[in-house]
Steps between C-alpha positions, in 0.01 A plus 500: 500500500638843412562764765220718364257206524613427859446865589154499337403170686612649833263797447746780433294658235181506704625586853473837675734532792661770712821671402619435860659837561385425862379214703226492596383699196314828531156360442541309829550823697222578743383784729629300803825693455459878544685800625557374853687185379691702241609736774633213710696368198655838435600548862666160497748582224837478673695821556784546261358266235433562136162495329366532147243773415248513216313823420187467289399789278164382339446792259530491121412770244366219284381155598643213295235243423722195556602606859345328798686706761326732752512829308282799433498762233550866552519808270630733768773486762284620793396152615859379452641775720239427767588129488875564541418707807319199636794274424715728702254479793496125477881493509500717814262266669700191409831663595357597842477127582837391359799421721816701466757458224286333235606562139357411158691238296256498202268789400252473217248751363228329300151574369322608313749754364749631758647730231168682487643696803650842421878535571449697820258236634746219416770685702256563784385139522856365500605749767200403719573131466869536580435740794288216657691191387850574346640291216758245599844521337489328166119497494299444182253776405285405200210686333252400231547733212232572231692630191186694409493673840859610563717808424842639586379672817342184646800286398734752665293487813500121509876480448563767771282301736719192450305283254751247371266251319222576259213273382330554164193306385509432134225236458546480117631746235245393230276798425187285447547326833561833675180638353302190601624502864474877540871555554673719239872505558733499197846371487647843441355660813609199698856518355509870588402430857766233532767737361392779737531259798847390403615852441423555872703202608205269553633192331285229673194447289208259526249444218164316488363339188169296468420189312147387432382842378227544231627468139840380632697262274827331520646734237360795674633411849837426338510854363398654834759296693777599254410867563514439875839337458625804313438700816721262706297475817675325795189289566173424328169369633313298236155489647190329367213728438216409734155566342280531806219737404293383803769660717617785275202645327692705259626174334150462357622753236741229366340261252541136608485358145851631429664363809751209441388153608679343803720287273590818295586677831757236578650537152518879540676455835742244358577733197586786729684279742731365235588851378599613855709189556670544160594857596680383814229555758467247782160349573366606844208301633196454290489834315808722556829534319813684617846580385758279674636795705152618609396462864222245410749267333738538799222423740392193298855358506536558879160362590376842615232553229168600649150580372274783607227721366731656239599154371848358543742692719834482675339669798525268801359736755232341728302822508348680207300811602239608242360858508216635296152380407487114453871464578588167664755458779676183600620447852655192675148436643291543191354746235317824527324679223390864500154591401471483120261797488706818468245698693479253790872468508545871520238534773698255722840642427396861549354403838837363610385134477650210318293433188500120512167358388583126473793263511612160617684375816711197445346192656568126509765410232455817289869595531611153392267487202595860407869411492446177308294690230759769482779248456310326210422840341864622533715193478268224356629285783475445869775402738313319776761555770551869412125570503457313826782702662364833366146434632560299812309215346605137517632341180228242522229776496663653188501160331139447600392810316707414194439126476202491261630762251669228269164314494309800384763599249647172366822536308533867594667487841820331630483418869754358737544469876652854525380686191206549267551658160265609219657364188593758232226398250240530776576858605185633329314306769668673792206708613278197479741293708513780753125508512516141644686634804236772555278414795243762427174464294512724196179381330359848545808681380571597133862444408698537176569214250767254605682582175 
């Protein structure tokens, strides 16, 4: 039986499963975790430690139809300025509960469109963050850059604030696809943004490209990948477009009859994958590629690769503090998510209260399952003794959770007394294999296709 036939028989082309950027996944969060619990977690962060910080700016001047993120459109800057004031108030509330000497190891501004902020607001927000929680020496400060929404003044402000990594979403350079998904961003304007970043000494560059888009063909994605390669990003995320109009209403504007079939999606991924590998990129996890000298590649070689809400990362901090509407924080004790409603979030933050509306406190064997899933997603393998030591579990308990995976995925997994490994030809099944380690019911949750 061919590999494609095996993958089809195992249900790859029909399954919908989580991306596992967290465990448990966000649909499992509940209102049992609120501001009181979050406050306890913040106060428990050890003095002198490092944390990561994510700042969410949900505003866009135009809403892309393909996007399923928490965003809102605006034609003026007044709601944006008011929102930034609220972010500053939230930061003050959080900082008031932090122990002394805490620094930021990784800082990321996401959205939405962080570069919608005027230059003076960029400088002000950075100053506010660093006055409350300073950057650690050698810290990484990354920002999502929209080439359509950037200029010299804003780039200068970001560089002056210390941004040392930029992230640019490409999706696809084909004009027909861009028109169909509501995201007009030509190669020339993207190239111009990249040049402007490098002129300011910002050499570390991430790019995102999507497969599975409407009208996308193997020839078309090849051309887009070649254009991405011409810009020489350090790392690339090759994400599968998730058509979930029941969750993201704007996706109803995208015609379903021109979407690739699941089998075609796998071909598109493989076409792009081979081009990145041929150009010298190393494969990172299920959907990232990095230059050999990039931090992701180094982390993978050293066994330090991790996965969080931004995808794969070299960030090993146990604490990620999320600020802004809908932002998710991760603490050693669990997850806390801010209210997704901008108005409700602002009401809490302006009143000096933490804006947590839901979350999850780790229970039972959550931490063990989380680490097993992360190991599969990052390394395609599990060292039983290492995982047991990291999670204070017994090796027998680890084996118990893993023992039936080869039965569910025959010919796809190699298992021994001390190690389980997903075989190379079975890597498209990784999210499905991880799903078998998930103890939570997801029958009511809509997830993206497994391929």
